[in-house]
TORKOL-4160 file (C-alpha; in steps of 0.2 Angstrom, whole numbers, padded with zeros to 4 digits, m for minus):
172
<pt num="1" X="0150" Y="m0082" Z="m0129"/>
<pt num="2" X="0131" Y="m0085" Z="m0133"/>
<pt num="3" X="0128" Y="m0087" Z="m0114"/>
<pt num="4" X="0136" Y="m0070" Z="m0111"/>
<pt num="5" X="0125" Y="m0062" Z="m0125"/>
<pt num="6" X="0109" Y="m0070" Z="m0118"/>
<pt num="7" X="0112" Y="m0064" Z="m0101"/>
<pt num="8" X="0116" Y="m0046" Z="m0107"/>
<pt num="9" X="0100" Y="m0046" Z="m0117"/>
<pt num="10" X="0090" Y="m0051" Z="m0102"/>
<pt num="11" X="0098" Y="m0038" Z="m0091"/>
<pt num="12" X="0095" Y="m0025" Z="m0104"/>
<pt num="13" X="0077" Y="m0030" Z="m0105"/>
<pt num="14" X="0075" Y="m0030" Z="m0086"/>
<pt num="15" X="0082" Y="m0012" Z="m0085"/>
<pt num="16" X="0071" Y="m0006" Z="m0099"/>
<pt num="17" X="0056" Y="m0014" Z="m0090"/>
<pt num="18" X="0061" Y="m0004" Z="m0074"/>
<pt num="19" X="0059" Y="0012" Z="m0084"/>
<pt num="20" X="0041" Y="0007" Z="m0088"/>
<pt num="21" X="0035" Y="0002" Z="m0071"/>
<pt num="22" X="0023" Y="0015" Z="m0065"/>
<pt num="23" X="0028" Y="0023" Z="m0048"/>
<pt num="24" X="0042" Y="0011" Z="m0045"/>
<pt num="25" X="0052" Y="0025" Z="m0035"/>
<pt num="26" X="0068" Y="0016" Z="m0043"/>
<pt num="27" X="0066" Y="0001" Z="m0031"/>
<pt num="28" X="0071" Y="m0016" Z="m0039"/>
<pt num="29" X="0060" Y="m0025" Z="m0027"/>
<pt num="30" X="0045" Y="m0015" Z="m0030"/>
<pt num="31" X="0048" Y="m0016" Z="m0049"/>
<pt num="32" X="0049" Y="m0035" Z="m0048"/>
<pt num="33" X="0034" Y="m0036" Z="m0037"/>
<pt num="34" X="0024" Y="m0026" Z="m0051"/>
<pt num="35" X="0031" Y="m0036" Z="m0065"/>
<pt num="36" X="0027" Y="m0053" Z="m0056"/>
<pt num="37" X="0010" Y="m0049" Z="m0050"/>
<pt num="38" X="m0005" Y="m0050" Z="m0060"/>
<pt num="39" X="m0020" Y="m0045" Z="m0050"/>
<pt num="40" X="m0017" Y="m0039" Z="m0032"/>
<pt num="41" X="m0021" Y="m0049" Z="m0017"/>
<pt num="42" X="m0039" Y="m0050" Z="m0012"/>
<pt num="43" X="m0038" Y="m0061" Z="0004"/>
<pt num="44" X="m0024" Y="m0064" Z="0017"/>
<pt num="45" X="m0023" Y="m0079" Z="0029"/>
<pt num="46" X="m0027" Y="m0076" Z="0047"/>
<pt num="47" X="m0023" Y="m0088" Z="0062"/>
<pt num="48" X="m0036" Y="m0087" Z="0075"/>
<pt num="49" X="m0038" Y="m0098" Z="0091"/>
<pt num="50" X="m0051" Y="m0109" Z="0081"/>
<pt num="51" X="m0039" Y="m0112" Z="0066"/>
<pt num="52" X="m0035" Y="m0103" Z="0050"/>
<pt num="53" X="m0047" Y="m0091" Z="0040"/>
<pt num="54" X="m0046" Y="m0079" Z="0025"/>
<pt num="55" X="m0049" Y="m0061" Z="0028"/>
<pt num="56" X="m0054" Y="m0050" Z="0014"/>
<pt num="57" X="m0041" Y="m0036" Z="0012"/>
<pt num="58" X="m0054" Y="m0023" Z="0008"/>
<pt num="59" X="m0061" Y="m0026" Z="0026"/>
<pt num="60" X="m0044" Y="m0023" Z="0034"/>
<pt num="61" X="m0041" Y="m0006" Z="0040"/>
<pt num="62" X="m0024" Y="m0008" Z="0045"/>
<pt num="63" X="m0009" Y="m0020" Z="0044"/>
<pt num="64" X="0004" Y="m0018" Z="0057"/>
<pt num="65" X="0019" Y="m0026" Z="0066"/>
<pt num="66" X="0021" Y="m0027" Z="0085"/>
<pt num="67" X="0036" Y="m0035" Z="0093"/>
<pt num="68" X="0040" Y="m0046" Z="0078"/>
<pt num="69" X="0021" Y="m0052" Z="0075"/>
<pt num="70" X="0010" Y="m0046" Z="0060"/>
<pt num="71" X="m0008" Y="m0041" Z="0063"/>
<pt num="72" X="m0023" Y="m0036" Z="0052"/>
<pt num="73" X="m0035" Y="m0025" Z="0061"/>
<pt num="74" X="m0054" Y="m0028" Z="0055"/>
<pt num="75" X="m0071" Y="m0024" Z="0062"/>
<pt num="76" X="m0070" Y="m0041" Z="0072"/>
<pt num="77" X="m0053" Y="m0035" Z="0080"/>
<pt num="78" X="m0035" Y="m0038" Z="0078"/>
<pt num="79" X="m0030" Y="m0055" Z="0069"/>
<pt num="80" X="m0013" Y="m0062" Z="0068"/>
<pt num="81" X="m0007" Y="m0065" Z="0049"/>
<pt num="82" X="0007" Y="m0074" Z="0043"/>
<pt num="83" X="0014" Y="m0062" Z="0030"/>
<pt num="84" X="0027" Y="m0048" Z="0033"/>
<pt num="85" X="0023" Y="m0030" Z="0029"/>
<pt num="86" X="0036" Y="m0030" Z="0015"/>
<pt num="87" X="0027" Y="m0044" Z="0007"/>
<pt num="88" X="0010" Y="m0036" Z="0009"/>
<pt num="89" X="0016" Y="m0020" Z="0002"/>
<pt num="90" X="0021" Y="m0029" Z="m0014"/>
<pt num="91" X="0005" Y="m0038" Z="m0015"/>
<pt num="92" X="m0008" Y="m0025" Z="m0011"/>
<pt num="93" X="m0015" Y="m0013" Z="m0023"/>
<pt num="94" X="m0005" Y="0003" Z="m0021"/>
<pt num="95" X="m0020" Y="0013" Z="m0025"/>
<pt num="96" X="m0029" Y="0007" Z="m0010"/>
<pt num="97" X="m0016" Y="0004" Z="0003"/>
<pt num="98" X="m0001" Y="0015" Z="0009"/>
<pt num="99" X="0014" Y="0011" Z="0020"/>
<pt num="100" X="0016" Y="0025" Z="0032"/>
<pt num="101" X="0031" Y="0019" Z="0040"/>
<pt num="102" X="0040" Y="0002" Z="0043"/>
<pt num="103" X="0027" Y="m0003" Z="0056"/>
<pt num="104" X="0011" Y="m0002" Z="0047"/>
<pt num="105" X="0001" Y="m0001" Z="0030"/>
<pt num="106" X="m0016" Y="0009" Z="0031"/>
<pt num="107" X="m0032" Y="0006" Z="0020"/>
<pt num="108" X="m0034" Y="0023" Z="0011"/>
<pt num="109" X="m0053" Y="0018" Z="0009"/>
<pt num="110" X="m0054" Y="0022" Z="0028"/>
<pt num="111" X="m0043" Y="0036" Z="0029"/>
<pt num="112" X="m0049" Y="0051" Z="0039"/>
<pt num="113" X="m0036" Y="0064" Z="0041"/>
<pt num="114" X="m0018" Y="0069" Z="0043"/>
<pt num="115" X="m0010" Y="0082" Z="0055"/>
<pt num="116" X="0008" Y="0090" Z="0055"/>
<pt num="117" X="0015" Y="0084" Z="0071"/>
<pt num="118" X="0032" Y="0087" Z="0080"/>
<pt num="119" X="0049" Y="0087" Z="0072"/>
<pt num="120" X="0045" Y="0083" Z="0054"/>
<pt num="121" X="0032" Y="0070" Z="0057"/>
<pt num="122" X="0014" Y="0068" Z="0053"/>
<pt num="123" X="m0001" Y="0059" Z="0062"/>
<pt num="124" X="m0013" Y="0049" Z="0050"/>
<pt num="125" X="m0030" Y="0044" Z="0057"/>
<pt num="126" X="m0042" Y="0031" Z="0051"/>
<pt num="127" X="m0061" Y="0033" Z="0053"/>
<pt num="128" X="m0062" Y="0014" Z="0058"/>
<pt num="129" X="m0048" Y="0017" Z="0072"/>
<pt num="130" X="m0054" Y="0031" Z="0083"/>
<pt num="131" X="m0041" Y="0038" Z="0095"/>
<pt num="132" X="m0028" Y="0029" Z="0086"/>
<pt num="133" X="m0013" Y="0040" Z="0080"/>
<pt num="134" X="m0002" Y="0032" Z="0066"/>
<pt num="135" X="0015" Y="0042" Z="0065"/>
<pt num="136" X="0022" Y="0045" Z="0047"/>
<pt num="137" X="0039" Y="0053" Z="0044"/>
<pt num="138" X="0039" Y="0069" Z="0034"/>
<pt num="139" X="0049" Y="0060" Z="0020"/>
<pt num="140" X="0034" Y="0050" Z="0016"/>
<pt num="141" X="0022" Y="0065" Z="0014"/>
<pt num="142" X="0024" Y="0067" Z="m0005"/>
<pt num="143" X="0020" Y="0048" Z="m0007"/>
<pt num="144" X="0005" Y="0050" Z="0004"/>
<pt num="145" X="m0002" Y="0064" Z="m0006"/>
<pt num="146" X="0000" Y="0054" Z="m0023"/>
<pt num="147" X="m0008" Y="0039" Z="m0015"/>
<pt num="148" X="m0023" Y="0049" Z="m0009"/>
<pt num="149" X="m0025" Y="0057" Z="m0027"/>
<pt num="150" X="m0024" Y="0039" Z="m0035"/>
<pt num="151" X="m0036" Y="0033" Z="m0021"/>
<pt num="152" X="m0048" Y="0046" Z="m0025"/>
<pt num="153" X="m0048" Y="0042" Z="m0043"/>
<pt num="154" X="m0051" Y="0023" Z="m0039"/>
<pt num="155" X="m0065" Y="0028" Z="m0027"/>
<pt num="156" X="m0073" Y="0039" Z="m0041"/>
<pt num="157" X="m0072" Y="0025" Z="m0054"/>
<pt num="158" X="m0080" Y="0012" Z="m0042"/>
<pt num="159" X="m0094" Y="0023" Z="m0038"/>
<pt num="160" X="m0096" Y="0026" Z="m0057"/>
<pt num="161" X="m0092" Y="0045" Z="m0055"/>
<pt num="162" X="m0081" Y="0054" Z="m0067"/>
<pt num="163" X="m0072" Y="0070" Z="m0062"/>
<pt num="164" X="m0079" Y="0086" Z="m0070"/>
<pt num="165" X="m0069" Y="0096" Z="m0081"/>
<pt num="166" X="m0072" Y="0112" Z="m0070"/>
<pt num="167" X="m0065" Y="0103" Z="m0055"/>
<pt num="168" X="m0049" Y="0112" Z="m0049"/>
<pt num="169" X="m0034" Y="0102" Z="m0049"/>
<pt num="170" X="m0030" Y="0091" Z="m0034"/>
<pt num="171" X="m0015" Y="0102" Z="m0029"/>
<pt num="172" X="m0025" Y="0118" Z="m0029"/>
């Protein structure tokens, strides 16, 4: 009986913690990732021809998958990494990185623009990846807007800027 009460208490606490997780979108996995993570990932291990190295995630413009292999795009080029996009999504700062679809995660610090495309899709562009179009489904549009608003706040706080009280709201 005591075992049952202990487990019921743990489940109740977990459900209550799900309600407190910011922007969890109801996903148990994302809630567990937020609860289990302290600080966000700062480096990712990369495999190169000469061995293994650490990449600073701030220097990665894009994380992507191509035919079952995971890559990070940096100024030095495309590097193979050993983490899946699901693992990365859970360990990267959501104020700085956005998963547009199941094939990529873009660094919002290098985000340039978005354009409505055909059949309910959007194309995202990064200023560090000229000529590269990243397709995103319309269902992710609201999440992108929220991520961009959070990212602008993060960028302002890093630069030491505070929004002015006479600034229009972000949705205006």
